[in-house]
Each structure stands twice: as structure tokens, then as C-alpha cells.
Wavefront OBJ file of the C-alpha trace (Angstrom):
o trace
v -20.186 -19.491 36.779
v -16.948 -20.301 34.999
v -13.994 -21.333 37.082
v -10.493 -20.945 35.749
v -7.474 -22.760 37.017
v -3.888 -22.420 35.897
v -4.231 -25.141 33.241
v -7.343 -23.640 31.598
v -5.793 -20.157 31.701
v -2.681 -21.521 30.001
v -4.829 -23.166 27.286
v -6.672 -19.878 26.672
v -3.369 -18.025 26.481
v -2.002 -20.426 23.844
v -5.301 -20.349 21.942
v -5.087 -16.538 21.794
v -1.485 -16.727 20.599
v -2.495 -19.215 17.915
v -5.325 -16.962 16.733
v -3.298 -13.748 16.768
v -0.073 -14.997 15.209
v -1.260 -17.791 12.939
v -4.968 -17.911 12.123
v -5.666 -14.178 11.571
v -2.575 -13.571 9.397
v -3.376 -16.723 7.436
v -6.931 -15.505 6.834
v -5.747 -12.027 5.848
v -3.048 -13.221 3.443
v -5.290 -15.877 1.919
v -7.945 -13.238 1.276
v -10.707 -14.525 3.537
v -10.762 -11.611 5.968
v -12.396 -8.624 4.235
v -9.491 -7.780 1.954
v -8.908 -8.470 -1.671
v -6.068 -7.638 -4.005
v -7.706 -6.335 -7.134
v -6.390 -8.080 -10.216
v -7.007 -6.312 -13.506
v -6.265 -8.142 -16.734
v -5.715 -4.939 -18.724
v -2.865 -3.611 -16.581
v 0.720 -4.553 -17.291
v 2.313 -6.267 -14.301
v 5.792 -5.488 -13.016
v 8.641 -6.955 -15.057
v 10.958 -7.901 -12.190
v 14.701 -7.386 -12.212
v 16.807 -8.637 -9.307
v 20.354 -7.763 -8.361
v 23.074 -9.917 -6.828
v 22.982 -10.146 -3.018
v 19.571 -8.477 -2.879
v 16.382 -9.883 -1.415
v 14.183 -7.462 -3.331
v 13.610 -6.396 -6.926
v 12.824 -3.381 -9.094
v 10.291 -3.005 -11.892
v 11.767 -2.482 -15.359
v 10.466 0.329 -17.547
v 11.889 0.592 -21.062
v 10.742 1.213 -24.634
v 9.136 -2.236 -24.932
v 7.515 -2.617 -21.522
v 6.486 -0.544 -18.517
v 4.193 -1.709 -15.726
v 1.022 0.205 -14.861
v -0.667 1.221 -11.622
v -4.426 0.933 -11.336
v -5.971 4.370 -10.684
v -7.828 4.964 -7.433
v -11.232 5.420 -9.093
v -14.575 5.795 -7.341
v -15.300 3.750 -4.240
v -18.550 2.288 -3.000
v -19.774 3.223 0.464
v -17.938 1.311 3.165
v -14.860 0.539 1.031
v -11.304 1.817 1.419
v -8.337 1.348 -0.903
v -4.628 1.295 -0.296
v -1.677 0.429 -2.487
v 0.537 -2.407 -1.270
v 4.279 -2.627 -1.832
v 6.486 -5.230 -0.191
v 9.956 -6.704 -0.631
v 9.075 -9.988 -2.261
v 5.988 -9.752 -4.492
v 3.844 -6.632 -4.714
v 4.549 -3.273 -6.285
v 1.691 -0.781 -6.031
v -1.013 -3.492 -5.852
v -4.417 -1.943 -5.335
v -6.057 -3.511 -2.270
v -9.745 -3.018 -1.501
v -10.989 -3.412 2.074
v -14.399 -3.258 3.654
v -14.618 -0.518 6.282
v -18.136 -0.143 7.693
v -19.004 3.436 8.554
v -21.977 2.514 10.732
v -23.341 4.892 13.299
v -22.709 4.006 16.936
v -25.359 3.510 19.615
v -25.565 7.230 20.335
v -26.223 7.881 16.599
v -22.801 9.408 15.949
v -20.342 8.395 13.286
v -17.300 6.530 14.639
v -14.165 8.512 15.377
v -10.857 7.436 13.884
v -7.893 8.402 16.057
v -4.327 8.459 14.793
v -1.520 8.178 17.320
v 1.159 10.384 15.809
v 3.652 9.363 18.508
v 3.791 5.772 17.184
v 6.441 5.426 14.506
v 7.015 2.476 12.216
v 9.929 3.834 10.230
v 12.315 6.754 10.004
v 12.713 8.801 6.870
v 16.102 10.436 6.634
v 15.061 12.594 3.708
v 13.918 12.522 0.148
v 13.822 14.775 -2.871
v 11.409 15.062 -5.706
v 12.366 18.117 -7.703
v 12.005 18.301 -11.475
v 15.194 20.053 -12.489
v 16.932 20.619 -15.797
v 18.759 17.297 -15.316
v 15.384 15.506 -15.393
v 14.689 17.130 -18.753
v 18.120 16.138 -20.050
v 17.705 12.551 -18.829
v 14.192 12.281 -20.270
v 15.420 13.564 -23.621
v 18.177 10.935 -23.648
v 15.491 8.195 -23.654
v 13.651 6.969 -26.708
v 10.270 8.619 -27.350
v 8.407 5.429 -26.345
v 10.317 5.025 -23.067
v 9.956 8.730 -22.271
v 6.191 8.584 -22.871
v 5.865 5.455 -20.693
v 7.832 7.025 -17.853
v 5.833 10.262 -17.900
v 2.601 8.258 -18.025
v 3.646 6.240 -14.950
v 4.583 9.393 -13.027
v 1.280 11.144 -13.698
v -1.117 8.184 -14.029
v -2.933 8.949 -10.781
v -4.420 12.349 -11.543
v -5.139 13.802 -8.100
v -3.075 11.327 -6.102
v 0.627 11.778 -5.532
v 2.461 8.525 -4.966
v 6.048 8.554 -3.774
v 7.966 5.287 -3.572
v 11.104 5.468 -1.506
v 12.945 2.150 -1.266
v 10.621 -0.103 0.706
v 8.777 2.838 2.276
v 5.368 3.638 0.796
v 3.805 7.010 1.379
v 0.407 7.553 -0.157
v -0.481 11.200 -0.114
v -3.976 12.150 -1.166
v -4.563 15.804 -1.919
v -8.214 16.768 -1.985
v -9.897 19.988 -3.085
v -9.674 21.296 0.461
v -5.941 20.690 0.559
v -6.118 17.944 3.185
v -3.234 15.519 3.212
v -3.510 11.930 4.427
v -0.408 9.799 4.908
v -0.825 6.047 5.373
v 1.924 4.028 7.033
v 2.007 0.285 7.484
v 4.395 -1.533 9.758
v 6.750 -3.752 7.813
v 7.192 -1.576 4.748
l 1 2 3 4 5 6 7 8 9 10 11 12 13 14 15 16 17 18 19 20 21 22 23 24 25 26 27 28 29 30 31 32 33 34 35 36 37 38 39 40 41 42 43 44 45 46 47 48 49 50 51 52 53 54 55 56 57 58 59 60 61 62 63 64 65 66 67 68 69 70 71 72 73 74 75 76 77 78 79 80 81 82 83 84 85 86 87 88 89 90 91 92 93 94 95 96 97 98 99 100 101 102 103 104 105 106 107 108 109 110 111 112 113 114 115 116 117 118 119 120 121 122 123 124 125 126 127 128 129 130 131 132 133 134 135 136 137 138 139 140 141 142 143 144 145 146 147 148 149 150 151 152 153 154 155 156 157 158 159 160 161 162 163 164 165 166 167 168 169 170 171 172 173 174 175 176 177 178 179 180 181 182 183 184 185 186 187
């Protein structure tokens, strides 16, 4: 039988803190914990532009260069994909994770529960209408820039991706009309 005193309990507490706040994040960010950022040589990376007094950047799209987003594509069984955007490095980086869909002891598939009362961010509002001003602005661009911009907007055929500042909403619309919104704390 194990006996715990105050000193051993304190050691376990600090060991847990070390694992939770240092080791696990280090493993995740270094790529050792079932996640990989998919690098594709053929895709054009973001050409970063920074502004004074800003800790973030935007991706430049002009007639000579426009970055590309890797399409979702087909996934192998047990894999999930999300697109990662953060303040310092990534813009729409495709991340592949292993997610085992194994049956439980009672031979049922696992249930995924989403707590809709937990909020990570507040969205004040957004718009996404294609109005006549969009047509006028598109026509004011060179043909190459216009083609690049339209390609970026519609590159993911069935997926609708909306970037709003540092907030990433990935909305997948399937044949049945289901909508899935993925949020991640810290975006």
C-alpha cells in the first residue's frame, strides 16, 4: 500500500504541473505528440508584411505573388485535419492529427460531446457579401492579381473558410447541410 505524506503529495503536484504546462506543450509544438504540420513544396507560402506597432502580420497577394492554401483532400481512417492560424507564424497551415475511432468496451463508437456554453472568444459581427463594390474593386486590379484573389477565395471547393482578424472559423458544409465550427482557445 502506498502512503502519501505532505512532501510526496507536493512533489506529485509539481510533477503534474511540470507535465501539463511544460512537457506536453513542448511535445505538441515540437511535433512528437500525434500532430504534424503538413509541409507541401508546391504551395506558395505567405509573403509576410508587418505594420508599425503591430505584433502580427498579413499575407501579401499581388500580381507577382499570392500564397496558397492546401485543400482538405481525402483523409485516411483515424485522421482529422484542421487549419492553423496564429499571430506570429502560421496562416492557414494544414495540420493532420491522429484521432482513433475505436469502439469502446460495449462495442459502441465513442461519443464526442461539445459544450456550447464554453466560449473562447466573442464575435461582434462580420460580413461576407459580394456586392457591386466587390466587382468594381476586382476590376480595378490587374488580371493576374484578380485571378489570384479569386483562386484563393474559392480554392477549397466544398469548404468555406472565413478569416476574421485572429479568429479562425472553419465551416464545413456537407451534402446533408451539416455545419461544423471549430474553435481553438488562443486564436
